[in-house]
Structures are given as structure tokens and as C-alpha cells.
C-alpha positions as CSV (number, residue, x, y, z in Angstrom):
1,M,-31.0,0.4,42.2
2,N,-29.6,-3.0,41.2
3,K,-32.3,-3.5,38.3
4,Q,-31.4,0.0,36.9
5,Y,-27.6,-0.6,37.5
6,H,-28.4,-3.7,35.5
7,K,-30.2,-1.5,32.6
8,I,-27.8,0.6,32.5
9,L,-25.3,-1.6,32.0
10,T,-27.2,-3.8,29.9
11,A,-27.7,-0.6,27.3
12,L,-24.0,0.2,27.5
13,F,-22.9,-3.1,26.5
14,T,-25.5,-2.9,23.8
15,L,-24.2,0.5,22.3
16,I,-20.8,-1.0,22.5
17,I,-21.7,-4.1,20.4
18,I,-23.6,-2.0,17.7
19,T,-20.5,0.9,17.4
20,G,-17.9,-2.2,16.6
21,S,-20.3,-3.7,14.4
22,A,-20.6,-0.5,12.1
23,V,-16.7,-0.2,12.6
24,N,-16.3,-3.7,11.4
25,M,-18.5,-2.8,8.4
26,A,-17.1,0.3,7.3
27,Q,-13.7,-1.7,7.5
28,A,-14.6,-4.2,5.1
29,S,-16.5,-1.8,2.9
30,E,-12.6,0.7,3.0
31,S,-11.1,-2.6,1.9
32,K,-13.1,-3.5,-0.5
33,D,-12.9,-0.1,-2.1
34,K,-9.3,-0.1,-1.9
35,E,-9.1,-3.7,-3.7
36,A,-11.8,-2.6,-6.0
37,K,-9.2,0.9,-7.0
38,E,-6.0,-2.0,-6.9
39,L,-7.9,-4.0,-9.5
40,T,-8.9,-0.8,-12.0
41,L,-5.3,0.3,-11.7
42,F,-3.6,-2.9,-12.3
43,S,-6.0,-3.6,-15.9
44,Q,-4.4,-0.3,-17.0
45,A,-1.1,-1.8,-16.3
46,K,1.1,-1.7,-20.2
47,I,4.0,-4.1,-18.3
48,S,3.9,-6.7,-16.3
49,L,4.9,-6.1,-12.8
50,I,7.7,-9.3,-13.6
51,D,9.2,-6.1,-16.4
52,A,8.7,-3.7,-13.5
53,I,11.1,-5.7,-11.2
54,K,13.9,-6.4,-13.4
55,A,13.8,-2.4,-14.4
56,A,14.1,-2.0,-10.7
57,E,16.7,-4.3,-10.5
58,K,18.6,-3.2,-13.4
59,K,18.5,0.7,-12.1
60,V,19.6,-0.5,-8.4
61,G,22.1,-2.9,-9.1
62,G,20.5,-5.2,-6.4
63,K,18.0,-8.2,-5.8
64,A,13.7,-7.3,-5.6
65,M,12.8,-8.5,-2.2
66,E,9.0,-7.2,-2.3
67,A,7.0,-5.8,-4.9
68,E,3.3,-4.5,-5.1
69,L,0.8,-2.2,-6.6
70,N,1.7,1.5,-5.5
71,D,-2.1,1.8,-3.8
72,E,-1.4,5.7,-3.4
73,S,-0.8,6.7,-6.3
74,N,-4.1,7.5,-8.9
75,T,-2.3,6.2,-11.9
76,V,-1.2,2.4,-12.0
77,Q,2.4,2.4,-10.4
78,F,4.6,-0.7,-9.1
79,E,6.4,0.0,-5.7
80,I,9.4,-2.4,-6.0
81,E,11.6,-3.1,-2.4
82,I,15.4,-3.6,-3.6
83,L,18.5,-4.8,-1.6
84,K,21.9,-3.7,-2.1
85,D,24.7,-3.5,0.1
86,G,22.9,-3.9,2.8
87,K,20.2,-1.4,2.5
88,I,17.0,-1.4,1.4
89,H,15.7,0.9,-2.1
90,E,11.9,2.0,-3.0
91,V,11.6,2.0,-6.8
92,I,8.7,3.2,-8.4
93,V,8.1,2.2,-11.8
94,D,5.3,3.6,-14.3
95,G,3.1,0.9,-14.9
96,I,2.6,2.0,-18.0
97,T,5.6,2.9,-19.8
98,G,8.4,1.2,-17.3
99,K,9.7,4.3,-16.1
100,I,11.8,4.7,-13.4
101,L,9.7,7.6,-11.6
102,K,11.4,7.3,-8.2
103,V,14.1,5.7,-6.3
104,S,14.6,6.7,-2.7
105,L,16.9,4.9,0.3
106,E,14.1,3.5,3.4
107,D,16.5,2.8,5.8
108,E,17.5,6.2,6.5
109,S,15.6,8.4,9.3
110,S,15.7,11.4,6.5
111,E,14.6,9.3,3.0
112,S,16.7,10.6,0.2
113,S,15.3,10.6,-2.9
114,E,16.0,10.8,-6.5
115,K,13.9,11.9,-9.2
116,E,14.4,10.7,-12.8
117,K,15.0,12.7,-15.4
118,D,14.1,11.6,-19.4
């Protein structure tokens, strides 16, 4: 019975290792896909990240803390976090036109949002 127990444990460990390897490969593939999407979107931008930061700082009247490409969008958009009066404002800037698309306050549990009008 001891040999049978050893065989079962060996099979289980082998299965765990194979499953772990498959998960790691899937995560690596997702990471490459995400990076490829970001590069494609960023190459479509008509404004620089610096210009997006300047527009966001001007709109909110604070200082930028963080800026990145908004990877949740299918169009090129920059997501800028602006600190003003101890609160963090998230500003979405269109990467082609430079227009502010959205300003939202991150500090509150129910996020307030202000949509821009032309």
C-alpha cells in the first residue's frame, strides 16, 4: 500500500506542476498581449504624455502624481492622477485631440464624475 500511496502523491505533484506551468504561460501571454495593445494605442497618439499631463494639471489646478496610458480603453487615452487640496483627481485625456474626457475624484467611496462638454 505504501508504493500505491507514493504513486498517487507523485501523480498529484506532477499535476500541480503542470497546472502551475500552464497558468504561468497563460499569464505571460496575457502580459505580452497587453503590452502589444498599449504600444499600438500609444503609436496612435497625436499628443505627448507631457502635453496630456499639462492639460490635466491646468484643468484641475493641481500637480500630477502619476500618468499612464489608459489600457481599459480601445482608443488612445491618457489617465493622469492629479493631487489638489489633499484629494486625488483622475483625469482622462484624449490622446489624439488633447481634450479632457473625464474628471473624477478618487478619494471618495462613491466616485463623483464630471463629463466634459464641447
